[in-house]
N, C-alpha and C positions, 0 to 999 in steps of 0.2 A: 290623239296619242300616236306617236310614231311607231312604226313596226320595227322589228329587230333588224331587218336588212337596211332600212333607211337610217336607223341609228348607227349601225356599223359603218355605212357609207359616210355619214357625217363625221364620224370619228377619224376615218382614214383621210378625209379631206382637210380636217382641221389640225391634225397633229403636225404636218409639215409647216403650217403657218406659225404655230407656237415655237417650233424648233428653230425657225429662221428669224424670229423676232430679234432685232438688234437691241442690245443693252447700251444705255448711255451713262456716262460718268461725269462728275464735276471734277475739275482739277484740284489738287491739294492747295492749301493756303500757305504761300511762302512765309508769311509772318509767324507761322507756328513751327518753322523749321530753322535750322542753323545753315546759313549760306556758306558753302565751301569754296567755290571758285566760279569763274565765268570763262567760257571759251566760245569760239565761233566755228561754224562748219558750213559746208555747201549742200543745201537741200533743194536747190533749183538750178538745173543745168542751164537754163536760159538767162540767169542773172549772174553776172561775173563776180567771182570772188566768194569768200566765205560770208554769206549774208544772214545766216541763221544764228542768233544768239542762244547759247545754251548755259543756263544757270543751274549749277549743281547744289543740292541741298541734302542735309541729313535730317531724318525725322528723329524724334525722341526715342523711337524703338530701334533705330539703327539702319533703317532702309535708306537707300539713296534715291532721290527724286531729281530728275533732270527736266527742266521746263524749257521748251524750245519756243522762241519768239522771233517774229519778223516785223520790223518797224513798230515795235512796242506791242504787238498783238500776239497773244498766246495761240500757237497753232498746234502744239503737241506737247505731251509730257510722257516720261517713262519712269518706271519704278523697278527697283531690284534690291535684293539683299546683297550687301557688300561681301558676304562670305560665300554666296552661291549664285553669282551673276548669271551663269549659263542656264540654270534651271528656274530662276525666279524672274527673269527679265520680262516685263510687259510694257507695251507702248500703246498710247492712245492719241488719236488725231481728231481735231475738230473739223469735220468736213464741210459744215455749212456756216460757220462763224457765229453760231448761237450759244457758244459756251458749253455745249454738250459734246463730250468726247466719246469716240467709239474705239474699242480695242482693235488693233490691226495685228497682223502676223508679225512676230518678231523676226528680224533678219530681212524683211522686205524693204527695199530702198523706196522711201516715201518722199514726196515732194511737197513744197509749200502749197496749200490749197489756193484755188483761184480767188476766193473771197478776200484773202489776205494780201494779194499783190497790188 
């Protein structure tokens, strides 16, 4: 049985590990949403032109979903409420190419991950 001080030390050491654990998300299914439009943007400074395809969708609940792809591979997606874009905007990036997306800070200029190039 552990003593009180040992238990307290373990708690202090483990809490930061739990707090920094990254959460992963699956991208939304485009087939379950209404396609609105397609645009192109520049998300790689070293690739000339607007290389990133952005497909905009609307969910049945009214949220706007943008799926970003490069050469047919989904690299990121964003979601927001059409009525409160500034407060609801969230963006997710697939850093490893495994189809698991991590939320990144909104407003940060992100680039196409190395695995997709």
